[in-house]
N, C-alpha and C positions, 0 to 999 in steps of 0.2 A: 248447700244454699243454692237456690235457683233464681234466675232472673227472667222476667218476661221480656222478650226481645221485640223492640219496635222496629219493624222493617222499613220505616220511613227514613227520612233524612237523619233524624236524631236517634242514633243507636242508644244513647244514654240521655237523660234529661240535660238540657243546657245548664240548668242551675248546678247540677252535680259536676258537669265538665268545667264550669267556671271556677268552682271551689277547688277542684283538683289542680287545675293549671295555676291558680293563684298560689296554692301551697307549693307546687313544684317551682314556680318562678323565684321564690325567695330562698330556695335551697341550691341554686345553680352556681355553686362555687367550684373552683378547681379546674377551670378551663373545660374543653369539650369532653374530656374523659369523665370528669366529675358530673357534668351536666347530663351526659348520656346515661351514666349510672343511676342518677336520681330518677330520670324518666323511666328507666327499666324497672327500678324498684317499685315506683308508684303505679305504673301502668300494667306491667307484666306480673310482678310478684305479689304485690299487696292488693290492688284493686282488681287485677286479672281481667282487664278490659281488652287487652290485645295479647295474642299468643306469641311465644318466643320466636317462632319461625317468621311470623309476619313482621315483628319488630326488627329482626336482623335484616330482613329483605328491605325494609324501608330505610334502615340505617346505611346499608350498602349503597343504595341509590343516592342518598344525600351526601355521602362521602365523595361521589363523583362530581358534585356541583361546585361552582365557585361560591364563596361566601361561607358564613358560619354554619357548619354542618349540624351542630346541636340545635340551633334555632330552626333550621329547615326540617329537622326530624320532629320538632315540636309541631310545626305547621302540618307536616304530613300526618302525624298521629292524630292531631285535632281534626283534620279532614276525614280520616278514616272513621272517626266516631260521630262527627256532627256536620259533615259536609264543609262547604267553603266558609260558612259562618264559624264553625268549630275551628277551622284552620286559622282564621283571623283572630279569634279569641286566644288560642294557644300561642300564636306567634307574637301578638302584641303584648300579652302578659309576660311572655318570656323576656322581652326587652325592657319592660317598664322598670323593674327594680334596678337594673344596671344604669338606665338613663337617670333615674332619680339620684342614686348614690354617687355616680360619677359627676353629675351636675353639682351636687352639694359639695363634694370633695374638691372639685375644680374651684368653686367659690372660696372654700376654706384655704386652698393653696394660694390663690391670688391675693386674698385678703390678709392672710396670716403667715404665709411663707413656711419655712421649715420649723414649725413649732414642735416642742417636745411631745405634746399631746398627739399630733398627727403622726410623727415619725415612730413613736412608741407603739401605737395601735397597729400601724402598717407592718412593723417588725414582727409582732406576734401573729398577725393574720397570714403574712407571707410564709412564715415557718410552718403554720398549721396546714397550709395547702399541700405541702409535700406528702404527708401520710394520706391526705384525702385523695390525691391523684394516684398514689400507689394502690390504695384500696380499689379505686375504679379500674385500674389496669388489671388487677388480679381478678376482679369480678367479671370483667368483659372477656379476659383471656380464658377463664374457666368455661365460658359458654361458646366462644367462637373458635378456640383451638381444640379440635376434637381428637387429633391424632398427631403423631410425630411429624408427618409431612407438613401439616398446617403449622406446626410449631416452627419447623425450619423456615417456612415462608414468612412467618412473623419475625423471626430473627434476621432473615435476609433483608426484610423491609427496614428494620432498625439499623442494620449496618449500612444499607444504601443511603439512608438519610443522615445518620450520625457520623459516618466515616467518609463515604464517597461523595456526599453532597449532591446526590441525584435529585433532580426536581421532583416534587411530590406527584404531579400528574403522571410522570413516567413510572414511578413506583406503583401507582394504582393501576395503570394500564398493564404493566408487566404482571402484577398479581392477578388481574382478571384473565390475562392470557394463560397463565399457569393453571388457574382454576379451570378454565375451559378445556385445556389439554388433559388435565387430570380427569375431567368429566368424561372425556372420550376414551381414555385408557383405563382408568381406575375410578369409576363413578362412586364406588363405595367410600373413597377417601374424602369426597366433597359433598356427600349426601347428608343433609341435616336430619338428624333423627326426628321422628314424629314425636312431639311432646306427649301425645296420648300413650305412646309405647314406652316412654322413659319412666322408670319407677319413681324417681325423685322429682318429677315435673307434675305440676297441677294444671289441668287443662283450663283455658280461659273461660270466664262466665259467658262471653259473647263469641259465638262461632264465627269463623272467618267469613262465611257466606253472608253474615248479617251486617258486616262492616260496609261503610259507604263506598259507592262507586259512582262513576259519571260516564255519560256517553262520550265516545271518541269520534270527533268529526273535525274536519278542517274549518268549518264555519265557527264552531265553538272555540277552537284554538285561536283563530284569527281575532275573534271578539275579545278574548282574554288578553291577547298580546297587545292589541291597540289600546284597550282601556288601561292595562297595566303600565304601558310606556307613558301614556298621557299623565297618569297619576304620579308616576316616578319623577318626571322632569318638571312637573308643575311648579314646585317651589323655586327652582333655579330660574325658570323662565320668568316667574313673577319678580324675583330679585333683580334680574337683568332689566326688566321693563321699568321697575320703580327707580332704577339708577339711571334711567334715560339712555339705555343702551351702552353704558360704560362698564368696564370691568371693576368689580369690587371684591373685597375679601369673601363675600357671600357667594358670588358667582365662581370665583377661583376655587373655593373649597367645595362647592357643589359639583363642579365639573371634575375636579381631581378625584374626590372620594366616590363620586358616582361611577367614574371609569374604573376605579380600584375595585368596586363591588363586582365587576365582571371578570376580574383576573385573579381573585384571591383564592386560587386553588391551594389546598394544603393548610388552610386555617390561618390564624392571625400571625403566627411565627414566620410563616413562609413569606408574608408580605411586609412584615414590619421593617425590614432593612430598606425596602423600596419607599415606604411611607416616611421613615426617618430621614432618608437622604433628601427627598423632595421637600418635606416640611421644614427641615433645618437649613439645608444648604441653598435650595432654590427659592422657596417662598419666605423663609425667615420667620415662620410663625412662632417658633420656640427654639430653645437651645437643645443640644444633644443631651445634656444632663437632665433637662426637663422632660425630654422624651422618655428617658429611663424611668423617671418618677411616675410619669403617666402610665407606663406599662405596669409598674408596681401597683398602682391604684386599680387598674383593670384586672390584674391577677387576683386581687383580694376582695373584689366586689362581685355580687351575683350578676349573671349574664355573660354573653360572649366576650372573649378577650379582645375582639376587634372594637369593642366600645372605647378603647384607648383613643380612637379617632375623635371622640367627643371632647376629650381633654385637649387634644391638639387644636380643634376648632375653637374651643372656648378661649384659650390663650391667644391664638392668632387674631381673633376678632376683637378681643379686649384691647389689644395693642394697636389695632388699626380699625377703629370703629366707624370711620367716616364721619357722617353727620349725626350718628346716633349716640346715645349715652353708652359708654363702654360696657357697662353691665348688661344693658338691654341687647347690645350687639353680640356679646358673648353668648348669652342664652339663645338668641335667635340663630346664631351660627351653629350652636350645638344641636339644636332641633333639626335644622336643615341637613346637617351631615348625617345624623342618625337616620333621617328619612331616606336619603339617597343611598345609604348603605344597606338598609334592610328591606326596602320595598321589593327589590329584585328577588329576594328569597321567596316571597309569596308567589311571585310570578312563575318562578321555576317549578314550584310544587303544583300549583293549580294547572299549569300547562302539562307537566310531565307525569303526574301521579296516575291519571287514568290509564295511560299507556303502560306504565310500569306495573300497575296492578294486573293488567291483562297477561303480562309475561311471567306472573308468579309461578305458573305451572310449567314454564319452559325450562327443561332440564339443562341445556347448555348454558342459558343465562344464569340459572340458579347456581351452577357449578362455578361460573365466573365470579358471581357475587360472593360466593363462599370464599374464594381466594382473596377477593378484595377485603372481606371482613377479617380474615386472618391477618392480612397485611396491616389493617388498621390497628390491630393490637400492637404491632411493632412501631407504628407511627406514634401512637399515644405514649408508648414507653419511651420513645425518643423525646417527646415533649416533657415527660416527667423527669427524665435525666437532665435535660437542658435546664429546666427550672430549678432542680435540686442543686446543680453545680453553681448556678448564678446566685442562688440564695445563700449558700453556705460559704462561698468564697468571693472575695472582693475582686480577684483577678483570675483570668483564664487564658489558656493558650491552646494550640493544636498540636497533637502528637502526629506529626507528618508534615506535609507541605502547607503552605500558607493558607490555602482555602480548602484543603483536603485533610483528612485525618480526624481522629476522635477529639472532641472537645474535652480538655482535661483541666483541672484546677491548678493554680499556682499554690502549692501547699502552704507556703509561708503567709498567704493571705487569708487563711482560715479565720472565720468569724464565729466565736464561741456563743454569742448571744442567740442567733437564729438556730444554731445547732441544739442548744439546750431547749429552746422553745419547740423545735421540731421533735425532740424526744418526748416532751410533754404532750404534744399533739398525737404522737404515735401511741403513747400509753392510753390516752383518752379514747382514740378511735379503734385501735386494734385490741387493747387490753380490756378497757371498760366498756367498749362498744357503745360509746356515747353517740348521739346524733350529730350531724355535721354542724348545725347552727350552734348548739351548746358548746361543742369543742372549739369552734371559732371564737365564740364569746369569751371563753376562759383564756384562750391563747392571746386574744387581743388585750385583755386586762393584764395578763402576765407580761406581754411586750411593753405595755405602758409602765408597769412597775420597773422593769429592767431599764427602760429609757431614763426614768427619774433617778434610779439608784446608781447607774454607771456614770 
């Protein structure tokens, strides 16, 4: 099959791009691992719009940025295919399903509390996410870990995060340094094979040279920066002005989560302790138990895990609405927080992507990014381990010092319900090879049945 390449801004028709991103957006379950795997399957394997090497290069850059890396990868991929408009379409659609579902579930939680219906469905979905994330780790590892040296790098990244509690930015920097050094000493170990030369790889329908690019200039970068910053802060400034220059829950949440968007290296898990402490202890927007429930909702809905901030904003504004109706205040706060959290993602990509694209042929940089990509496998494996332990066991501890050592379960707190549902999800995904959405639907119904029977 051949495709006539449009060498203008739209490499593929916008209608086709919109349909593709809409389909991807409703499959983005399982955190960053599952989301990246979905994009890889749709864009690289099935539609063959982007090549393997180009996809991994973009992913490595996004992993270096603060904020949700999967959403940034969607913006980057959309930009490659359709320019800035394609990036906007991809990034907005990536967030919409999570925004809608978290908003609806937040309303259900406030209105109906811990109903059996809600807890049952969440039980099944949480258990199903375990095999989904495991599948994503295996798929990504197969492509990014090409030899034993990179496998050791992935394992070391896992140990650094899971056992030594090394900050994520340091893990990424160390992996990049190791990759760079390997590129100087043993370039064969960090050279990504050309997909055209790999027998089991199918070349993309769209050549790399046909993908979108943009001029690199200080004037262009300054214009994007000024416009992006103005758009980013506009809702918070408006809320502050409408309140007569006084602090409200809207300005507090906008400033807090806007600042958080600039320091969330390492994904949602890396920043959740910071968010929980401030939201629970300092601002009093919700309780610690409600923070955990909000995370469970974000874990089992499409979109980035950092969407848990929408749940936090909803509860906080509902309980301190000021002069507004509580429900109106909750919805408004949710939208403001989502805005200030995700707008910087577009800014990072539109500013940096043209420069990163120019460096694709730079061998030292490519070697460093190959090291980062291998470490990312260990990072995602750590997330999968963390989620599995917290899903199957009610209590956990550390094998080692208080803040160091591997997270291990308290075996007496084993919960058989999510374990059985997790086995069901594993059979559906690995055994029957069912699609993600169908598997989640069956596990959700099974969780509901378990909740009513137990």
